[in-house]
C-alpha positions as YAML, in Angstrom:
chain: A
units: angstrom
residues:
- id: 1
  name: UNK
  ca: [-0.01, 0.00, 0.02]
- id: 2
  name: UNK
  ca: [1.13, 3.60, -0.62]
- id: 3
  name: UNK
  ca: [1.79, 4.50, 3.01]
- id: 4
  name: UNK
  ca: [4.16, 1.56, 3.44]
- id: 5
  name: UNK
  ca: [6.01, 2.45, 0.29]
- id: 6
  name: UNK
  ca: [6.34, 6.04, 1.32]
- id: 7
  name: UNK
  ca: [7.46, 5.32, 4.85]
- id: 8
  name: UNK
  ca: [9.96, 2.69, 3.80]
- id: 9
  name: UNK
  ca: [11.46, 4.92, 1.16]
- id: 10
  name: UNK
  ca: [10.86, 8.18, 3.13]
- id: 11
  name: UNK
  ca: [8.54, 7.60, 5.56]
- id: 12
  name: UNK
  ca: [-16.00, 28.26, 13.15]
- id: 13
  name: UNK
  ca: [-17.14, 25.23, 14.84]
- id: 14
  name: UNK
  ca: [-16.43, 24.10, 11.31]
- id: 15
  name: UNK
  ca: [-20.04, 24.29, 10.14]
- id: 16
  name: UNK
  ca: [-21.08, 22.45, 7.05]
- id: 17
  name: UNK
  ca: [-23.77, 24.83, 5.87]
- id: 18
  name: UNK
  ca: [-26.84, 22.59, 5.39]
- id: 19
  name: UNK
  ca: [-28.98, 24.97, 3.30]
- id: 20
  name: UNK
  ca: [-26.81, 25.15, 0.19]
- id: 21
  name: UNK
  ca: [-29.77, 24.92, -2.13]
- id: 22
  name: UNK
  ca: [-31.42, 21.70, -1.01]
- id: 23
  name: UNK
  ca: [-29.81, 18.35, -0.50]
- id: 24
  name: UNK
  ca: [-30.33, 15.85, -3.25]
- id: 25
  name: UNK
  ca: [-29.68, 12.12, -3.53]
- id: 26
  name: UNK
  ca: [-28.44, 12.64, -7.07]
- id: 27
  name: UNK
  ca: [-24.71, 12.62, -7.72]
- id: 28
  name: UNK
  ca: [-23.21, 15.69, -9.40]
- id: 29
  name: UNK
  ca: [-20.96, 15.47, -12.44]
- id: 30
  name: UNK
  ca: [-18.02, 16.78, -10.33]
- id: 31
  name: UNK
  ca: [-18.05, 13.85, -7.90]
- id: 32
  name: UNK
  ca: [-16.06, 10.71, -8.62]
- id: 33
  name: UNK
  ca: [-15.49, 7.58, -6.55]
- id: 34
  name: UNK
  ca: [-18.41, 8.57, -4.34]
- id: 35
  name: UNK
  ca: [-18.96, 5.17, -2.86]
- id: 36
  name: UNK
  ca: [-16.66, 2.70, -1.13]
- id: 37
  name: UNK
  ca: [-15.44, -0.51, -2.61]
- id: 38
  name: UNK
  ca: [-14.29, -3.88, -1.16]
- id: 39
  name: UNK
  ca: [-10.75, -3.88, 0.18]
- id: 40
  name: UNK
  ca: [-8.39, -6.76, 0.78]
- id: 41
  name: UNK
  ca: [-7.16, -5.04, 3.95]
- id: 42
  name: UNK
  ca: [-9.56, -3.68, 6.53]
- id: 43
  name: UNK
  ca: [-9.51, -0.04, 7.67]
- id: 44
  name: UNK
  ca: [-8.49, -1.11, 11.18]
- id: 45
  name: UNK
  ca: [-5.57, -3.08, 9.71]
- id: 46
  name: UNK
  ca: [-4.37, -0.03, 7.81]
- id: 47
  name: UNK
  ca: [-4.50, 2.08, 11.01]
- id: 48
  name: UNK
  ca: [-2.67, -0.62, 12.95]
- id: 49
  name: UNK
  ca: [0.11, -0.76, 10.34]
- id: 50
  name: UNK
  ca: [0.50, 3.01, 10.64]
- id: 51
  name: UNK
  ca: [0.69, 2.81, 14.43]
- id: 52
  name: UNK
  ca: [3.30, 0.02, 14.25]
- id: 53
  name: UNK
  ca: [5.44, 2.00, 11.89]
- id: 54
  name: UNK
  ca: [5.23, 5.09, 14.10]
- id: 55
  name: UNK
  ca: [6.86, 3.06, 16.83]
- id: 56
  name: UNK
  ca: [9.89, 2.55, 14.56]
- id: 57
  name: UNK
  ca: [10.25, 6.20, 13.58]
- id: 58
  name: UNK
  ca: [12.60, 7.22, 16.49]
- id: 59
  name: UNK
  ca: [15.10, 4.70, 15.19]
- id: 60
  name: UNK
  ca: [14.95, 5.84, 11.56]
- id: 61
  name: UNK
  ca: [17.11, 8.45, 9.91]
- id: 62
  name: UNK
  ca: [14.47, 10.46, 8.03]
- id: 63
  name: UNK
  ca: [13.51, 14.10, 8.10]
- id: 64
  name: UNK
  ca: [10.26, 15.60, 9.39]
- id: 65
  name: UNK
  ca: [9.38, 16.62, 5.86]
- id: 66
  name: UNK
  ca: [9.82, 13.03, 4.67]
- id: 67
  name: UNK
  ca: [7.51, 11.94, 7.49]
- id: 68
  name: UNK
  ca: [4.96, 14.59, 6.41]
- id: 69
  name: UNK
  ca: [5.04, 13.15, 2.91]
- id: 70
  name: UNK
  ca: [4.31, 9.77, 4.43]
- id: 71
  name: UNK
  ca: [1.29, 11.16, 6.30]
- id: 72
  name: UNK
  ca: [-0.07, 12.60, 3.06]
- id: 73
  name: UNK
  ca: [0.31, 9.23, 1.39]
- id: 74
  name: UNK
  ca: [-1.43, 7.60, 4.33]
- id: 75
  name: UNK
  ca: [-4.39, 9.91, 3.70]
- id: 76
  name: UNK
  ca: [-4.51, 8.78, 0.05]
- id: 77
  name: UNK
  ca: [-4.76, 5.16, 1.27]
- id: 78
  name: UNK
  ca: [-7.46, 5.98, 3.85]
- id: 79
  name: UNK
  ca: [-9.72, 8.23, 1.76]
- id: 80
  name: UNK
  ca: [-11.35, 5.49, -0.38]
- id: 81
  name: UNK
  ca: [-12.68, 3.61, 2.69]
- id: 82
  name: UNK
  ca: [-14.76, 6.73, 3.48]
- id: 83
  name: UNK
  ca: [-16.34, 7.39, 0.09]
- id: 84
  name: UNK
  ca: [-20.09, 7.12, 0.46]
- id: 85
  name: UNK
  ca: [-20.15, 7.56, 4.26]
- id: 86
  name: UNK
  ca: [-23.12, 9.78, 4.97]
- id: 87
  name: UNK
  ca: [-22.77, 13.42, 6.00]
- id: 88
  name: UNK
  ca: [-24.67, 14.93, 8.94]
- id: 89
  name: UNK
  ca: [-24.17, 18.26, 10.65]
- id: 90
  name: UNK
  ca: [-23.73, 16.45, 13.99]
- id: 91
  name: UNK
  ca: [-21.96, 13.40, 12.62]
- id: 92
  name: UNK
  ca: [-18.96, 12.19, 14.62]
- id: 93
  name: UNK
  ca: [-18.41, 8.58, 13.46]
- id: 94
  name: UNK
  ca: [-14.89, 7.16, 13.61]
- id: 95
  name: UNK
  ca: [-15.72, 4.21, 11.34]
- id: 96
  name: UNK
  ca: [-16.17, 4.58, 7.57]
- id: 97
  name: UNK
  ca: [-19.51, 3.36, 6.29]
- id: 98
  name: UNK
  ca: [-21.02, 3.39, 9.79]
- id: 99
  name: UNK
  ca: [-22.89, 6.35, 11.12]
- id: 100
  name: UNK
  ca: [-22.45, 9.91, 9.82]
- id: 101
  name: UNK
  ca: [-19.64, 12.41, 9.65]
- id: 102
  name: UNK
  ca: [-19.58, 16.23, 9.62]
- id: 103
  name: UNK
  ca: [-16.95, 18.02, 7.53]
- id: 104
  name: UNK
  ca: [-14.73, 19.09, 10.46]
- id: 105
  name: UNK
  ca: [-14.83, 15.64, 12.05]
- id: 106
  name: UNK
  ca: [-13.97, 14.08, 8.67]
- id: 107
  name: UNK
  ca: [-10.82, 16.17, 8.48]
- id: 108
  name: UNK
  ca: [-9.66, 15.65, 12.04]
- id: 109
  name: UNK
  ca: [-10.48, 11.92, 12.08]
- id: 110
  name: UNK
  ca: [-8.54, 11.34, 8.90]
- id: 111
  name: UNK
  ca: [-5.54, 13.36, 10.18]
- id: 112
  name: UNK
  ca: [-5.56, 11.27, 13.40]
- id: 113
  name: UNK
  ca: [-5.88, 7.99, 11.56]
- id: 114
  name: UNK
  ca: [-3.07, 8.99, 9.20]
- id: 115
  name: UNK
  ca: [-0.80, 9.20, 12.23]
- id: 116
  name: UNK
  ca: [-1.07, 12.60, 13.85]
- id: 117
  name: UNK
  ca: [-1.38, 12.96, 17.64]
- id: 118
  name: UNK
  ca: [-4.33, 15.35, 17.79]
- id: 119
  name: UNK
  ca: [-7.54, 15.59, 19.77]
- id: 120
  name: UNK
  ca: [-9.92, 15.01, 16.89]
- id: 121
  name: UNK
  ca: [-13.07, 16.08, 18.83]
- id: 122
  name: UNK
  ca: [-11.68, 19.36, 20.28]
- id: 123
  name: UNK
  ca: [-10.06, 20.30, 16.96]
- id: 124
  name: UNK
  ca: [-13.15, 19.46, 14.89]
- id: 125
  name: UNK
  ca: [-15.11, 22.01, 16.90]
- id: 126
  name: UNK
  ca: [-12.78, 24.84, 15.94]
- id: 127
  name: UNK
  ca: [-12.75, 27.07, 12.87]
- id: 128
  name: UNK
  ca: [-11.08, 25.51, 9.85]
- id: 129
  name: UNK
  ca: [-8.28, 28.09, 10.18]
- id: 130
  name: UNK
  ca: [-7.48, 26.73, 13.63]
- id: 131
  name: UNK
  ca: [-7.33, 23.16, 12.33]
- id: 132
  name: UNK
  ca: [-4.94, 24.29, 9.59]
- id: 133
  name: UNK
  ca: [-2.69, 26.33, 11.96]
- id: 134
  name: UNK
  ca: [-2.55, 23.41, 14.37]
- id: 135
  name: UNK
  ca: [-1.04, 21.20, 11.69]
- id: 136
  name: UNK
  ca: [0.86, 23.54, 9.38]
- id: 137
  name: UNK
  ca: [3.44, 26.24, 10.08]
- id: 138
  name: UNK
  ca: [2.89, 29.70, 8.61]
- id: 139
  name: UNK
  ca: [5.14, 29.23, 5.60]
- id: 140
  name: UNK
  ca: [2.97, 26.28, 4.49]
- id: 141
  name: UNK
  ca: [-0.32, 28.25, 4.78]
- id: 142
  name: UNK
  ca: [-1.75, 30.35, 1.92]
- id: 143
  name: UNK
  ca: [-4.87, 32.47, 2.25]
- id: 144
  name: UNK
  ca: [-7.13, 33.65, -0.59]
- id: 145
  name: UNK
  ca: [-9.75, 36.30, 0.20]
- id: 146
  name: UNK
  ca: [-12.08, 37.43, -2.59]
- id: 147
  name: UNK
  ca: [-9.49, 36.08, -5.02]
- id: 148
  name: UNK
  ca: [-10.21, 34.70, -8.45]
- id: 149
  name: UNK
  ca: [-10.63, 30.92, -8.52]
- id: 150
  name: UNK
  ca: [-8.13, 30.86, -11.37]
- id: 151
  name: UNK
  ca: [-5.47, 32.28, -9.01]
- id: 152
  name: UNK
  ca: [-6.31, 29.63, -6.39]
- id: 153
  name: UNK
  ca: [-5.92, 26.76, -8.84]
- id: 154
  name: UNK
  ca: [-2.83, 28.31, -10.45]
- id: 155
  name: UNK
  ca: [-1.09, 28.46, -7.03]
- id: 156
  name: UNK
  ca: [-1.83, 24.77, -6.38]
- id: 157
  name: UNK
  ca: [-0.52, 23.72, -9.80]
- id: 158
  name: UNK
  ca: [2.64, 25.75, -9.29]
- id: 159
  name: UNK
  ca: [3.44, 23.75, -6.14]
- id: 160
  name: UNK
  ca: [3.45, 20.44, -8.02]
- id: 161
  name: UNK
  ca: [2.01, 17.27, -6.47]
- id: 162
  name: UNK
  ca: [0.79, 18.19, -3.06]
- id: 163
  name: UNK
  ca: [-1.80, 17.61, -0.28]
- id: 164
  name: UNK
  ca: [-3.64, 20.32, 1.66]
- id: 165
  name: UNK
  ca: [-6.29, 20.92, 4.29]
- id: 166
  name: UNK
  ca: [-8.60, 23.56, 2.85]
- id: 167
  name: UNK
  ca: [-10.81, 25.94, 4.86]
- id: 168
  name: UNK
  ca: [-13.73, 27.66, 3.17]
- id: 169
  name: UNK
  ca: [-16.43, 30.11, 4.27]
- id: 170
  name: UNK
  ca: [-18.51, 27.41, 6.00]
- id: 171
  name: UNK
  ca: [-16.77, 24.17, 5.12]
- id: 172
  name: UNK
  ca: [-13.50, 22.21, 5.23]
- id: 173
  name: UNK
  ca: [-11.92, 19.26, 3.53]
- id: 174
  name: UNK
  ca: [-8.79, 18.15, 1.71]
- id: 175
  name: UNK
  ca: [-7.26, 19.31, -1.60]
- id: 176
  name: UNK
  ca: [-5.03, 16.86, -3.46]
- id: 177
  name: UNK
  ca: [-3.09, 17.63, -6.65]
- id: 178
  name: UNK
  ca: [-1.71, 14.54, -8.31]
- id: 179
  name: UNK
  ca: [0.30, 16.48, -10.87]
- id: 180
  name: UNK
  ca: [-2.51, 16.40, -13.41]
- id: 181
  name: UNK
  ca: [-5.88, 16.95, -11.70]
- id: 182
  name: UNK
  ca: [-6.84, 18.86, -8.52]
- id: 183
  name: UNK
  ca: [-9.31, 17.02, -6.31]
- id: 184
  name: UNK
  ca: [-11.48, 18.15, -3.39]
- id: 185
  name: UNK
  ca: [-12.11, 15.33, -0.83]
- id: 186
  name: UNK
  ca: [-14.86, 16.31, 1.61]
- id: 187
  name: UNK
  ca: [-17.83, 15.20, 3.67]
- id: 188
  name: UNK
  ca: [-20.32, 16.91, 1.35]
- id: 189
  name: UNK
  ca: [-23.48, 18.49, 2.73]
- id: 190
  name: UNK
  ca: [-25.43, 18.78, -0.55]
- id: 191
  name: UNK
  ca: [-26.21, 16.61, -3.58]
- id: 192
  name: UNK
  ca: [-24.60, 13.27, -2.56]
- id: 193
  name: UNK
  ca: [-24.65, 14.24, 1.16]
- id: 194
  name: UNK
  ca: [-21.70, 11.94, 1.79]
- id: 195
  name: UNK
  ca: [-17.94, 11.76, 1.65]
- id: 196
  name: UNK
  ca: [-16.84, 12.21, -1.95]
- id: 197
  name: UNK
  ca: [-13.82, 12.87, -4.12]
- id: 198
  name: UNK
  ca: [-14.61, 15.71, -6.53]
- id: 199
  name: UNK
  ca: [-12.91, 17.44, -9.42]
- id: 200
  name: UNK
  ca: [-12.05, 20.67, -7.60]
- id: 201
  name: UNK
  ca: [-12.80, 23.13, -10.33]
- id: 202
  name: UNK
  ca: [-16.33, 21.73, -10.63]
- id: 203
  name: UNK
  ca: [-17.17, 21.91, -6.92]
- id: 204
  name: UNK
  ca: [-19.91, 24.49, -6.30]
- id: 205
  name: UNK
  ca: [-19.04, 25.06, -2.64]
- id: 206
  name: UNK
  ca: [-15.36, 25.48, -3.42]
- id: 207
  name: UNK
  ca: [-15.94, 27.88, -6.35]
- id: 208
  name: UNK
  ca: [-18.50, 29.98, -4.46]
- id: 209
  name: UNK
  ca: [-16.42, 30.40, -1.25]
- id: 210
  name: UNK
  ca: [-15.06, 33.93, -0.93]
- id: 211
  name: UNK
  ca: [-12.48, 32.75, 1.64]
- id: 212
  name: UNK
  ca: [-10.07, 29.92, 1.04]
- id: 213
  name: UNK
  ca: [-7.18, 28.88, 3.23]
- id: 214
  name: UNK
  ca: [-4.74, 26.12, 2.22]
- id: 215
  name: UNK
  ca: [-2.46, 24.35, 4.67]
- id: 216
  name: UNK
  ca: [0.05, 22.13, 2.91]
- id: 217
  name: UNK
  ca: [0.44, 18.85, 4.70]
- id: 218
  name: UNK
  ca: [3.13, 16.96, 2.71]
- id: 219
  name: UNK
  ca: [5.81, 19.65, 3.17]
- id: 220
  name: UNK
  ca: [5.22, 20.59, 6.78]
- id: 221
  name: UNK
  ca: [7.80, 20.10, 9.52]
- id: 222
  name: UNK
  ca: [4.97, 20.62, 12.01]
- id: 223
  name: UNK
  ca: [3.11, 17.57, 10.61]
- id: 224
  name: UNK
  ca: [6.20, 15.48, 11.24]
- id: 225
  name: UNK
  ca: [6.50, 16.74, 14.81]
- id: 226
  name: UNK
  ca: [2.91, 15.70, 15.58]
- id: 227
  name: UNK
  ca: [3.55, 11.98, 15.12]
...
């Protein structure tokens, strides 16, 4: 799995605004992989492998940025288990496909499961900017206020392949750029009303948000220090 490869080689109350038009059970054209699939390895097994490797980190000669890259790759391995898990404003589930999950809890639960030592409940109840600042140092944070969406996407593309926490007006999630396409992974409160992976430049909530804050995960010394 990707996290093993990476580690071996390297190693507001966040409110999901529930009245964005009206929720629909129909999938949008922007959403892809919006349901989970069968996996050979269970979610708990993936988490256990991450925990076991963390125990070896003190004895390994790797930098904090290399560890941060590993955390980002852990997220890529964990995301698919959550696709299709239902959104709810008060959702706090820790288990994909069981119960419901709000946007802030989705972000903090995934960060914790990817290896970070954080209080997922306390942090999920903070503004998205607080979540980002808790995980990323200032040089890895970029804020866009009333900026053109073209400038937002241009900035991400200029960074190359990268993983971010993104904070919006009333929402939060993850942004991932694979070098070709930019994706928005979120617990979505409209249309599918579930955890989805979207093409970012087709996401209504992302495009309409006047405020956008990016916290880069895969290049953050602070991320490495939180393991």
